C-alpha positions as CSV (number, residue, x, y, z in Angstrom):
1,M,10.0,2.3,100.9
2,S,8.6,2.6,97.6
3,L,9.9,1.0,94.7
4,A,11.8,3.2,91.6
5,V,12.4,1.9,87.9
6,G,15.8,0.3,87.8
7,D,14.9,-1.7,91.0
8,P,15.1,-5.5,91.5
9,A,11.8,-6.5,91.9
10,P,10.6,-7.9,94.9
11,P,10.4,-12.0,94.8
12,F,7.5,-13.5,95.3
13,S,5.7,-17.1,95.2
14,A,2.2,-17.7,95.3
15,P,-1.2,-20.3,94.1
16,T,-2.8,-19.5,91.4
17,A,-6.6,-19.5,90.3
18,D,-5.6,-23.2,89.4
19,G,-3.5,-24.2,92.4
20,R,-0.5,-23.8,90.1
21,V,2.4,-21.6,92.1
22,L,4.2,-18.8,90.2
23,S,7.0,-17.2,91.7
24,L,8.8,-14.5,89.6
25,D,12.0,-16.4,88.9
26,D,9.0,-18.4,86.4
27,F,8.9,-15.1,84.3
28,R,13.2,-15.0,83.7
29,G,14.2,-14.3,80.9
30,R,10.9,-12.3,79.8
31,R,9.2,-9.5,80.5
32,L,6.2,-9.7,83.0
33,I,2.9,-6.9,83.5
34,L,2.4,-7.7,86.9
35,Y,-0.6,-5.7,87.7
36,F,-2.4,-5.5,91.5
37,Y,-6.0,-4.9,91.4
38,P,-8.8,-3.9,94.2
39,M,-11.5,-7.0,93.7
40,D,-12.7,-9.8,91.5
41,D,-15.4,-8.8,89.2
42,T,-16.1,-5.3,90.2
43,P,-16.6,-2.8,87.2
44,G,-13.2,-1.3,87.2
45,C,-11.3,-4.2,87.1
46,T,-13.4,-5.9,84.9
47,A,-12.3,-3.8,82.3
48,Q,-9.0,-3.9,83.1
49,A,-8.9,-7.6,83.2
50,C,-11.1,-7.8,79.9
51,S,-8.3,-5.2,78.1
52,L,-5.3,-7.3,79.4
53,R,-7.3,-10.5,77.5
54,D,-8.7,-8.8,74.5
55,G,-4.8,-7.4,73.9
56,L,-3.0,-10.5,75.2
57,T,-2.0,-12.4,72.0
58,R,-0.1,-8.7,71.4
59,L,1.4,-8.6,74.5
60,Q,3.0,-11.8,74.0
61,Q,4.3,-10.8,70.6
62,A,5.8,-7.7,72.4
63,G,7.6,-10.4,74.6
64,Y,5.1,-9.9,77.8
65,A,3.2,-12.5,79.8
66,V,0.7,-11.0,82.3
67,V,-0.1,-11.9,85.9
68,G,-3.0,-9.9,87.6
69,V,-2.6,-9.9,91.4
70,S,-5.4,-9.3,94.2
71,A,-6.4,-10.5,97.8
72,Q,-9.7,-12.9,97.1
73,D,-8.8,-16.0,97.5
74,A,-8.4,-18.8,94.6
75,A,-12.8,-19.8,94.1
76,S,-12.9,-15.8,93.9
77,H,-10.5,-15.6,91.3
78,R,-11.6,-18.6,89.2
79,R,-15.4,-17.0,89.1
80,F,-13.9,-14.2,87.8
81,A,-11.8,-15.7,85.1
82,D,-14.3,-17.9,83.8
83,K,-17.1,-15.3,83.9
84,H,-14.9,-13.1,81.7
85,G,-12.9,-15.8,80.0
86,L,-9.4,-14.8,81.1
87,N,-6.7,-16.2,79.4
88,F,-3.9,-15.3,81.8
89,P,-3.5,-16.2,85.9
90,L,-4.3,-14.3,88.6
91,L,-2.4,-15.4,92.1
92,V,-3.9,-14.9,95.4
93,D,-2.3,-13.1,97.5
94,R,-4.8,-13.9,101.5
95,D,-1.4,-12.6,103.0
96,R,-1.0,-9.3,101.4
97,R,3.1,-10.2,101.1
98,I,3.2,-9.5,97.6
99,A,1.2,-6.3,97.7
100,Q,3.2,-5.2,100.8
101,A,6.6,-5.8,98.9
102,Y,5.5,-4.0,95.8
103,G,3.5,-1.1,97.4
104,A,0.1,-1.9,96.2
105,L,-1.5,-1.4,99.6
106,G,-0.2,2.5,99.2
107,R,0.7,4.1,102.7
108,G,-0.4,6.2,105.3
109,P,-4.1,5.5,106.9
110,L,-5.5,3.9,103.2
111,A,-2.9,1.3,103.5
112,W,-4.5,0.2,107.0
113,L,-7.6,0.6,105.9
114,R,-7.0,-0.9,102.3
115,S,-5.2,-4.2,104.3
116,R,-7.7,-5.0,106.9
117,L,-10.5,-4.2,103.7
118,G,-8.1,-6.6,101.5
119,F,-8.3,-3.8,98.8
120,Y,-5.0,-3.3,96.6
121,R,-4.5,0.0,94.9
122,R,-4.8,-0.1,90.9
123,I,-0.8,0.0,89.7
124,T,1.1,-1.9,87.4
125,F,5.1,-3.1,87.4
126,V,6.5,-3.9,83.9
127,I,9.4,-6.0,85.3
128,D,12.2,-6.6,82.5
129,E,14.0,-10.1,81.7
130,A,16.5,-9.6,84.3
131,G,13.8,-8.9,87.4
132,R,14.3,-5.5,87.4
133,I,11.4,-3.0,87.3
134,A,11.4,-1.4,83.9
135,D,8.2,0.4,84.5
136,I,5.6,1.6,86.9
137,I,1.9,2.6,86.0
138,E,0.5,4.0,88.5
139,R,-3.0,5.4,86.7
140,P,-3.6,2.5,84.4
141,D,-6.4,2.9,82.0
142,T,-8.9,0.3,82.7
143,R,-10.4,0.1,79.8
144,R,-7.2,0.2,77.4
145,H,-4.5,-1.1,79.9
146,A,-3.1,-3.2,77.6
147,D,-2.6,-0.4,74.5
148,Q,-1.1,1.9,77.4
149,V,1.5,-1.4,78.7
150,L,2.5,-1.6,74.8
151,R,3.0,2.4,74.0
152,R,4.7,3.2,76.9
153,K,8.4,2.4,76.2
154,P,9.8,0.9,79.4
155,A,13.3,1.2,80.5
156,S,16.4,-1.6,79.3
């Protein structure tokens, strides 16, 4: 099953790098940028995270919260966040449940391989205040992702 604009966002609950537990319900009433990325501290993932870090004030002014998700453990997420001064939470999805619910492992043989290796495909979901998928960015621009989100007009 793949998600489409207008679908309810699959619920999630997972620890962050600092040990807090976040769930979709924590963002009710706010817009959420839930982005999946392959791996901490790789060139594309670093560029994407830094774009969101640098654009966070503008994103927040537009009503967005930002959360990143990948399969690495909390220690890896903490190193990545500390090294690059990330100012938003990274969820630990070691069991890949969130990635599976959102289709971030992809389909077909690559999904099996991605799941086995713990590499997610790069995809972003914009979730509206009511918990519905407002936009799906299938090919995020890693260097200008914050601008990309702000330029798009999500469904209401």
